Residue frames relative to the residue before (quaternion, step in Angstrom):
aa qw qx qy qz dx dy dz
M 1.0000 0.0000 0.0000 0.0000 0.00 0.00 0.00
K 0.3601 -0.7256 0.5477 0.2093 3.54 -1.02 0.80
Y 0.1463 -0.8007 0.5793 0.0448 3.56 -0.86 1.04
P 0.5046 -0.6346 0.4799 0.3352 3.59 -1.10 0.62
R 0.8637 0.0790 -0.0848 0.4905 3.56 -1.06 0.87
K 0.1430 0.8150 -0.5410 0.1505 3.56 1.03 0.86
L 0.2255 -0.7770 0.5786 0.1035 3.53 -0.90 0.99
S 0.7735 -0.1798 0.1478 0.5895 3.57 0.89 -0.95
A 0.1558 -0.7645 0.6151 0.1139 3.53 -1.32 0.19
G 0.2276 -0.7547 0.6020 0.1272 3.51 -1.06 0.84
A 0.7811 -0.3168 0.2435 0.4798 3.52 -1.25 -0.39
N 0.8318 0.2170 -0.0669 0.5064 3.59 1.03 -0.75
N 0.7962 0.2295 -0.1063 0.5496 3.60 1.14 -0.47
T 0.2775 -0.7162 0.6135 0.1836 3.52 -1.32 0.45
V 0.2230 -0.7503 0.6078 0.1336 3.56 -1.12 0.72
I 0.0983 -0.7953 0.5975 0.0282 3.54 -0.88 1.03
V 0.5035 -0.6218 0.5092 0.3170 3.54 -1.26 0.51
I 0.2064 -0.7562 0.6097 0.1178 3.55 -0.96 0.92
S 0.7692 -0.1291 0.1218 0.6139 3.56 1.00 -0.90
E 0.7330 -0.3853 0.3065 0.4693 3.57 -1.27 -0.16
T 0.7786 0.3407 -0.1654 0.5004 3.61 1.13 -0.61
E 0.7746 0.3161 -0.1664 0.5219 3.62 1.23 -0.23
V 0.0941 -0.7436 0.6579 0.0733 3.52 -1.29 0.64
G 0.2469 -0.7606 0.5805 0.1534 3.53 -1.25 0.43
K 0.2499 -0.7299 0.6182 0.1504 3.55 -0.88 1.00
L 0.3062 -0.7943 0.5051 0.1419 3.56 -0.56 1.22
F 0.1340 -0.7600 0.6330 0.0613 3.52 -1.07 0.85
L 0.1140 0.7786 -0.5980 0.1522 3.54 -0.39 1.34
G 0.8518 0.0628 -0.0417 0.5184 3.57 -0.85 0.86
D 0.7791 -0.3056 0.2615 0.4810 3.53 -1.16 -0.72
T 0.0199 0.7962 -0.6028 0.0477 3.58 -0.58 1.16
R 0.6822 -0.5019 0.3622 0.3892 3.53 -1.34 0.23
S 0.7976 0.1465 -0.0741 0.5804 3.57 1.14 -0.52
E 0.4562 -0.6561 0.5314 0.2812 3.51 -1.30 0.33
I 0.5838 -0.6460 0.3671 0.3273 3.58 -0.87 0.98
G 0.6770 0.4963 -0.3038 0.4506 3.60 0.89 -0.85
S 0.6480 0.5128 -0.3072 0.4719 3.55 1.02 -0.81
E 0.6607 0.4972 -0.3126 0.4675 3.56 0.95 -0.84
A 0.6316 0.5235 -0.3291 0.4678 3.59 1.01 -0.78
E 0.6464 0.5253 -0.3184 0.4526 3.59 0.95 -0.87
K 0.6807 0.4820 -0.2945 0.4665 3.59 0.89 -0.91
M 0.6333 0.5226 -0.3301 0.4657 3.58 1.03 -0.76
Q 0.6610 0.5017 -0.3032 0.4685 3.59 0.92 -0.88
Y 0.6123 0.5495 -0.3400 0.4555 3.57 1.03 -0.80
A 0.6867 0.4731 -0.2774 0.4771 3.58 0.82 -1.02
N 0.6399 0.5333 -0.3252 0.4477 3.61 0.98 -0.81
G 0.6490 0.5250 -0.3138 0.4525 3.58 1.11 -0.61
I 0.6631 0.5004 -0.2944 0.4726 3.58 1.25 -0.31
N 0.7598 -0.2146 0.1602 0.5925 3.59 0.87 -0.97
N 0.6211 -0.5840 0.3972 0.3397 3.59 -1.30 -0.09
L 0.3494 0.7763 -0.4755 0.2215 3.60 1.17 0.33
V 0.7327 0.3779 -0.2125 0.5245 3.59 0.96 -0.88
A 0.6103 -0.5500 0.4257 0.3792 3.58 -1.10 0.75
K 0.5079 -0.6878 0.4417 0.2717 3.57 -1.00 0.88
F 0.3791 -0.6815 0.5879 0.2152 3.53 -1.01 0.97
I 0.1752 -0.7874 0.5826 0.0997 3.60 -0.99 0.84
R 0.7453 -0.2996 0.2324 0.5484 3.59 0.75 -1.03
L 0.3996 -0.6174 0.5921 0.3296 3.52 -1.39 0.02
D 0.0002 0.8076 -0.5871 0.0557 3.57 -0.97 0.82
F 0.2970 -0.7170 0.5932 0.2142 3.54 -1.34 0.04
N 0.2613 -0.7578 0.5816 0.1386 3.56 -0.82 1.04
E 0.3477 -0.7827 0.4854 0.1757 3.55 -0.33 1.28
S 0.6757 0.5377 -0.3165 0.3925 3.59 0.86 -0.91
I 0.7826 0.2432 -0.1600 0.5503 3.59 1.06 -0.61
Q 0.3976 -0.7572 0.4440 0.2673 3.58 1.33 0.19
A 0.4909 0.6509 -0.4273 0.3908 3.54 0.81 1.07
E 0.4306 -0.6305 0.5766 0.2909 3.52 -1.17 0.69
M 0.1030 -0.8095 0.5768 0.0377 3.58 -1.05 0.74
L 0.2433 -0.6815 0.6674 0.1760 3.48 -1.18 0.73
V 0.1635 -0.8092 0.5609 0.0617 3.58 -0.39 1.25
M 0.0458 0.7957 -0.5986 0.0800 3.53 -0.86 1.06
E 0.6881 -0.4574 0.3448 0.4454 3.54 -1.29 0.14
R 0.3966 -0.6746 0.5630 0.2660 3.53 -1.18 0.60
I 0.1697 -0.7799 0.5986 0.0684 3.54 -0.77 1.08
H 0.2050 -0.7635 0.6040 0.1014 3.54 -0.93 0.96
P 0.2024 -0.8222 0.5193 0.1159 3.62 -0.08 1.24
I 0.2085 -0.7430 0.6218 0.1340 3.50 -1.28 0.53
D 0.5311 -0.6385 0.4572 0.3181 3.57 -1.18 0.53
Y 0.3679 -0.7683 0.4886 0.1890 3.54 -0.50 1.22
R 0.5755 0.6164 -0.3784 0.3818 3.60 1.17 -0.47
A 0.5895 0.5640 -0.3702 0.4443 3.59 1.26 -0.14
Y 0.6913 0.4591 -0.2601 0.4937 3.59 1.30 -0.14
E 0.5949 -0.5972 0.4153 0.3420 3.52 -1.13 0.74
V 0.6324 -0.5509 0.3966 0.3733 3.54 -1.20 0.62
E 0.6208 0.5572 -0.3506 0.4257 3.62 0.98 -0.75
I 0.6545 0.4844 -0.3057 0.4935 3.58 1.04 -0.77
R 0.6390 0.5219 -0.3215 0.4646 3.58 1.00 -0.80
E 0.6099 0.5487 -0.3522 0.4504 3.59 1.06 -0.70
L 0.6454 0.5059 -0.3164 0.4769 3.59 1.00 -0.79
W 0.6480 0.5112 -0.3165 0.4676 3.58 0.91 -0.89
F 0.6568 0.5098 -0.3155 0.4574 3.57 0.95 -0.88
D 0.6419 0.5334 -0.3314 0.4401 3.61 0.90 -0.88
V 0.6549 0.4908 -0.3078 0.4853 3.59 0.96 -0.85
F 0.6348 0.5392 -0.3174 0.4534 3.57 0.97 -0.90
E 0.6754 0.4937 -0.2936 0.4625 3.57 0.85 -0.97
D 0.6419 0.5157 -0.3217 0.4674 3.61 0.99 -0.81
E 0.6794 0.4851 -0.2933 0.4659 3.59 0.93 -0.90
L 0.6349 0.5110 -0.3320 0.4750 3.59 1.04 -0.72
N 0.6385 0.5141 -0.3224 0.4734 3.59 1.00 -0.79
T 0.6186 0.5353 -0.3384 0.4650 3.58 1.04 -0.72
L 0.6441 0.5023 -0.3126 0.4849 3.59 0.99 -0.84
N 0.6560 0.5179 -0.3091 0.4537 3.58 0.89 -0.94
N 0.6817 0.4924 -0.2826 0.4615 3.58 0.90 -0.93
A 0.6750 0.4667 -0.2832 0.4963 3.58 1.20 -0.52
G 0.6301 -0.5873 0.3232 0.3920 3.59 1.27 0.08
F 0.5947 0.5296 -0.3758 0.4740 3.60 1.17 0.55
A 0.0356 -0.7718 0.6348 0.0066 3.58 -0.90 0.99
H 0.4321 -0.7253 0.4749 0.2485 3.60 -0.73 1.03
R 0.1474 -0.8625 0.4616 0.1460 3.57 1.04 -0.91
D 0.7670 0.3007 -0.1908 0.5338 3.63 1.17 0.06
L 0.1804 0.7916 -0.5597 0.1660 3.58 0.95 0.85
K 0.7821 0.1860 -0.0788 0.5896 3.54 0.94 -0.95
R 0.4013 -0.7326 0.5004 0.2276 3.54 -0.70 1.09
P 0.5118 -0.6064 0.4961 0.3525 3.58 -1.06 0.66
S 0.6155 -0.6068 0.3653 0.3456 3.58 -1.07 0.70
N 0.6885 0.4806 -0.2955 0.4557 3.60 1.14 -0.45
I 0.6158 0.4992 -0.3597 0.4921 3.60 1.26 0.13
G 0.5061 -0.6835 0.4426 0.2844 3.58 -0.87 0.97
G 0.6031 0.5572 -0.4277 0.3778 3.53 -1.28 0.27
L 0.6412 -0.5142 0.3998 0.4057 3.53 -1.32 0.03
V 0.6723 -0.5579 0.3230 0.3639 3.53 -1.14 0.71
F 0.7941 0.1881 -0.1029 0.5688 3.63 0.99 -0.74
D 0.0688 0.8572 -0.5012 0.0960 3.58 0.98 0.94
N 0.7110 0.4861 -0.2644 0.4338 3.59 1.05 -0.65
I 0.6407 0.4341 -0.3268 0.5424 3.57 1.31 0.21
L 0.0277 -0.8247 0.5632 -0.0441 3.55 -0.51 1.22
L 0.3314 -0.6999 0.5909 0.2261 3.55 -1.12 0.69
T 0.0496 -0.7854 0.6169 -0.0070 3.55 -0.90 1.01
Q 0.7172 -0.4173 0.3226 0.4554 3.58 -1.28 -0.02
T 0.7290 0.4050 -0.2344 0.4997 3.60 1.19 -0.48
G 0.7174 -0.4050 0.2485 0.5095 3.59 1.26 0.15
L 0.7194 -0.4171 0.3216 0.4528 3.55 -1.30 -0.21
R 0.0678 -0.7911 0.6079 -0.0051 3.56 -1.04 0.88
L 0.3477 -0.7228 0.5617 0.2028 3.54 -1.27 0.49
I 0.1010 -0.7538 0.6453 0.0712 3.53 -1.15 0.72
D 0.8133 0.3263 -0.2230 0.4270 3.55 -1.40 0.12
V 0.0740 0.8108 -0.5699 0.1112 3.53 0.08 1.34
G 0.2169 0.8462 -0.4675 0.1352 3.57 1.27 0.38
I 0.7974 0.2192 -0.1402 0.5445 3.61 0.88 -0.80
S 0.3238 0.7467 -0.5188 0.2616 3.58 1.19 0.36
A 0.2336 -0.7781 0.5706 0.1199 3.54 -1.27 0.34
L 0.2600 -0.7159 0.6254 0.1696 3.50 -1.24 0.63
R 0.5688 -0.6140 0.4285 0.3404 3.56 -0.95 0.92
K 0.6671 0.5230 -0.3123 0.4288 3.59 0.92 -0.89
Q 0.6781 0.4814 -0.2945 0.4708 3.61 1.18 -0.42
V 0.8017 0.3139 -0.1435 0.4881 3.60 0.99 -0.79
G 0.4963 -0.6644 0.4283 0.3589 3.60 1.21 -0.27
D 0.6942 -0.5295 0.3212 0.3669 3.52 -1.29 0.48
K 0.6807 0.5233 -0.3113 0.4074 3.59 0.78 -0.96
I 0.6863 0.4528 -0.2745 0.4986 3.59 0.86 -0.96
F 0.6438 0.5368 -0.3286 0.4352 3.57 0.91 -0.91
E 0.6598 0.5073 -0.3138 0.4570 3.60 0.89 -0.86
K 0.6102 0.5298 -0.3494 0.4742 3.61 1.07 -0.64
Y 0.6363 0.5212 -0.3225 0.4684 3.60 0.98 -0.83
I 0.6639 0.4997 -0.3054 0.4651 3.60 0.95 -0.86
E 0.6038 0.5553 -0.3476 0.4541 3.58 1.04 -0.74
I 0.6699 0.4791 -0.2849 0.4905 3.59 0.92 -0.91
E 0.6561 0.5177 -0.3123 0.4518 3.58 0.93 -0.92
N 0.6341 0.5308 -0.3374 0.4498 3.61 1.00 -0.73
K 0.6304 0.5051 -0.3317 0.4873 3.61 1.06 -0.68
E 0.6719 0.5071 -0.2954 0.4518 3.57 0.93 -0.91
I 0.6346 0.5249 -0.3474 0.4485 3.60 0.99 -0.72
Q 0.6413 0.5028 -0.3319 0.4751 3.61 1.04 -0.63
E 0.6258 0.5100 -0.3315 0.4882 3.59 1.08 -0.68
F 0.6345 0.5175 -0.3294 0.4702 3.58 1.02 -0.76
K 0.6075 0.5622 -0.3548 0.4348 3.60 0.98 -0.79
E 0.6627 0.4966 -0.2975 0.4751 3.58 0.89 -0.93
Y 0.6561 0.5192 -0.2923 0.4632 3.56 0.94 -0.96
F 0.7162 0.4811 -0.2441 0.4428 3.57 0.79 -1.07
L 0.7470 0.4166 -0.2255 0.4665 3.57 0.91 -0.86
N 0.7873 0.3587 -0.1653 0.4734 3.56 1.06 -0.66
R 0.5254 0.6344 -0.4185 0.3825 3.58 1.16 0.22
């Protein structure tokens, strides 16, 4: 389906531009996540630090009859235009902020896309004027929802992915 002002599309959802400062993630039919759960996880992460895109509100788009998770619009920049030394600093801050989220009971779970899903391998990590940011918390997990054993497994996987991202980010 063609959407007005389409910004991007993942395996299950499309993101459209609402304004210069807001985007809406559309929820139509069967998606990988539920809108209320995704909003809750985004708000949880936002209460800890600024790593995850900011949740704004839940809304309904009348013209396309879709539920929307409205969040801040992030304008990514190409990190390859910056020296490796600057990227190392950005990465260090990113890793610290991700560890803070993990220690507070939030796991992103989608730093590195599975090979069978389209898009770039680290599509959910964007460089902005304020540093690296995370988008798409659709399959993220909260420790309080999944328990310690499952959560620790997610963190183990995320720690491997963050090291792969470091290589990708610094050496590309």
